Kinemage of the C-alpha trace (Angstrom):
@kinemage 1
@onewidth
@group {chain A} dominant
@subgroup {mainchain}
@vectorlist {calphas} color= white
{ca met a 1} P 0.000 0.000 0.000
{ca ala a 2} L 1.381 3.410 -0.861
{ca ala a 3} L 1.218 6.567 1.210
{ca lys a 4} L 1.274 10.135 0.007
{ca leu a 5} L 2.774 12.885 2.083
{ca ser a 6} L 1.186 16.242 1.707
{ca gly a 7} L 2.133 19.370 3.435
{ca ser a 8} L -0.328 21.391 5.419
{ca gln a 9} L 0.132 24.370 7.713
{ca gly a 10} L 2.961 23.366 9.884
{ca gly a 11} L 2.212 19.660 10.262
{ca lys a 12} L 2.501 16.717 7.975
{ca thr a 13} L -0.555 14.555 7.284
{ca ile a 14} L -0.413 11.128 5.695
{ca gln a 15} L -3.012 10.375 3.078
{ca gln a 16} L -3.492 6.731 2.012
{ca asn a 17} L -3.605 5.722 -1.626
{ca ala a 18} L -6.222 2.967 -2.120
{ca asp a 19} L -5.464 2.340 -5.799
{ca ile a 20} L -4.310 -1.200 -6.557
{ca asn a 21} L -1.559 -1.629 -9.073
{ca val a 22} L -2.948 -4.351 -11.388
{ca thr a 23} L 0.099 -4.584 -13.633
{ca pro a 24} L 1.702 -7.469 -11.663
{ca phe a 25} L -1.609 -9.354 -11.642
{ca val a 26} L -1.983 -8.969 -15.395
{ca asp a 27} L 1.587 -10.153 -15.897
{ca ile a 28} L 0.980 -13.262 -13.794
{ca met a 29} L -2.277 -14.037 -15.615
{ca leu a 30} L -0.616 -13.723 -19.006
{ca val a 31} L 2.218 -16.031 -17.947
{ca leu a 32} L -0.288 -18.598 -16.642
{ca leu a 33} L -2.306 -18.315 -19.841
{ca ile a 34} L 0.768 -19.062 -21.938
{ca ile a 35} L 1.719 -22.004 -19.701
{ca phe a 36} L -1.753 -23.532 -19.982
{ca met a 37} L -1.900 -22.955 -23.735
{ca val a 38} L 1.366 -24.841 -24.139
{ca ala a 39} L 0.500 -27.603 -21.657
{ca ala a 40} L -3.073 -28.308 -22.831
{ca pro a 41} L -2.153 -29.996 -26.138
{ca leu a 42} L 0.371 -32.171 -24.307
{ca ala a 43} L -2.289 -33.416 -21.892
{ca thr a 44} L -4.553 -34.814 -24.615
{ca val a 45} L -3.930 -38.416 -25.516
{ca ser a 46} L -5.178 -39.661 -28.818
{ca ile a 47} L -5.414 -43.262 -29.874
{ca arg a 48} L -6.006 -44.085 -33.478
{ca leu a 49} L -8.852 -46.523 -33.972
{ca asp a 50} L -9.494 -48.320 -37.201
{ca leu a 51} L -13.145 -49.213 -36.854
{ca pro a 52} L -14.871 -51.334 -39.446
{ca pro a 53} L -17.683 -49.653 -41.328
{ca ala a 54} L -21.160 -50.216 -39.958
{ca thr a 55} L -23.109 -52.674 -42.054
{ca pro a 56} L -26.729 -53.634 -41.527
{ca pro a 57} L -27.525 -57.301 -40.953
{ca asp a 58} L -28.304 -59.393 -43.978
{ca pro a 59} L -32.091 -59.271 -44.496
{ca ser a 60} L -32.133 -62.768 -45.982
{ca val a 61} L -30.852 -64.265 -42.735
{ca glu a 62} L -33.559 -64.475 -40.117
{ca gln a 63} L -32.489 -63.223 -36.705
{ca lys a 64} L -33.557 -65.487 -33.855
{ca glu a 65} L -35.335 -64.055 -30.868
{ca pro a 66} L -33.142 -64.061 -27.786
{ca val a 67} L -33.966 -66.186 -24.786
{ca tyr a 68} L -35.014 -64.365 -21.626
{ca ile a 69} L -34.143 -65.864 -18.261
{ca ser a 70} L -36.074 -64.362 -15.356
{ca ile a 71} L -35.147 -64.792 -11.717
{ca gln a 72} L -37.820 -64.134 -9.139
{ca glu a 73} L -37.459 -63.129 -5.499
{ca ser a 74} L -38.477 -66.606 -4.351
{ca gly a 75} L -35.535 -68.080 -6.276
{ca ser a 76} L -37.668 -69.422 -9.118
{ca ile a 77} L -36.002 -69.367 -12.517
{ca phe a 78} L -38.033 -69.007 -15.696
{ca ile a 79} L -36.957 -69.388 -19.306
{ca ala a 80} L -39.568 -67.400 -21.197
{ca asp a 81} L -42.738 -68.781 -19.537
{ca gln a 82} L -41.423 -72.197 -18.458
{ca gln a 83} L -40.100 -72.744 -14.983
{ca thr a 84} L -36.767 -74.493 -14.539
{ca val a 85} L -34.241 -75.175 -11.816
{ca leu a 86} L -30.554 -74.353 -11.674
{ca glu a 87} L -29.494 -77.968 -12.306
{ca thr a 88} L -31.369 -78.169 -15.635
{ca leu a 89} L -30.887 -74.550 -16.664
{ca val a 90} L -28.350 -75.119 -19.433
{ca pro a 91} L -30.208 -77.960 -21.224
{ca asp a 92} L -33.431 -75.966 -20.969
{ca val a 93} L -31.740 -72.890 -22.448
{ca cys a 94} L -30.406 -74.969 -25.366
{ca ala a 95} L -33.884 -76.414 -25.898
{ca ala a 96} L -35.387 -72.920 -25.908
{ca leu a 97} L -32.783 -71.820 -28.450
{ca gly a 98} L -33.884 -74.461 -30.921
{ca gly a 99} L -32.767 -77.844 -29.796
{ca gly a 100} L -29.361 -79.313 -29.228
{ca asn a 101} L -27.600 -77.706 -32.183
{ca pro a 102} L -23.903 -77.101 -31.507
{ca gly a 103} L -24.225 -73.368 -32.194
{ca cys a 104} L -26.711 -72.760 -29.404
{ca lys a 105} L -23.992 -71.318 -27.192
{ca glu a 106} L -23.409 -68.504 -29.693
{ca glu a 107} L -26.953 -67.156 -29.366
{ca arg a 108} L -28.000 -64.155 -27.284
{ca ile a 109} L -29.370 -64.669 -23.792
{ca phe a 110} L -30.852 -61.952 -21.603
{ca val a 111} L -31.054 -62.313 -17.835
{ca arg a 112} L -33.368 -60.178 -15.744
{ca ala a 113} L -34.028 -60.385 -12.044
{ca glu a 114} L -36.454 -58.768 -9.667
{ca pro a 115} L -34.892 -56.058 -7.483
{ca glu a 116} L -35.307 -58.165 -4.346
{ca val a 117} L -33.296 -61.121 -5.700
{ca lys a 118} L -30.195 -61.820 -3.650
{ca tyr a 119} L -26.852 -61.390 -5.339
{ca asn a 120} L -25.934 -65.002 -4.615
{ca gln a 121} L -28.982 -66.334 -6.495
{ca phe a 122} L -28.246 -64.105 -9.457
{ca met a 123} L -24.575 -65.081 -9.623
{ca glu a 124} L -25.420 -68.797 -9.449
{ca val a 125} L -27.380 -68.414 -12.680
{ca met a 126} L -24.629 -66.350 -14.323
{ca asn a 127} L -21.927 -68.824 -13.264
{ca ala a 128} L -23.928 -71.809 -14.517
{ca leu a 129} L -24.286 -70.158 -17.924
{ca gln a 130} L -20.644 -69.142 -18.115
{ca glu a 131} L -19.352 -72.569 -17.063
{ca gln a 132} L -21.209 -74.139 -19.994
{ca gly a 133} L -19.844 -71.633 -22.528
{ca phe a 134} L -22.637 -69.064 -22.804
{ca tyr a 135} L -20.731 -65.788 -23.159
{ca lys a 136} L -23.287 -63.642 -25.037
{ca val a 137} L -25.298 -62.815 -21.942
{ca gly a 138} L -26.992 -59.460 -21.527
{ca leu a 139} L -28.375 -58.056 -18.293
{ca leu a 140} L -31.747 -56.333 -18.237
{ca asn a 141} L -33.029 -53.955 -15.631
{ca glu a 142} L -36.346 -53.055 -17.251
{ca asp a 143} L -39.178 -55.011 -18.769
{ca ile a 144} L -39.101 -55.237 -22.548
{ca glu a 145} L -42.430 -54.744 -24.226
């Protein structure tokens, strides 16, 4: 803060100068601006992706409907509208997918559970499917109409 001495009749009075010198602040801001302008391009990481072009599915090939597995709070397991148990889940899923064809494990399966289902019950179903080679499993949290 600066002070200004002014003379008056015989005594000296000190008058305060309340003006702020903004030149150092502007200098600091300009230096920071330059630093950030130089550093910002260095912080961006780019990875080149070679994505295949999007192609629609072949209309001549009929897409199968996926199988929906529902788990209820009581522990009941349903494949579509048929009730099953954990021990016969995999054969029942293959039957619902169109018999015992060897490609049944490549089909889509959706699993949905009621909110009150315990995590252990849900994971038993997921583990049974994964142990038998069903890897195209989707999880649903809403009813599909």
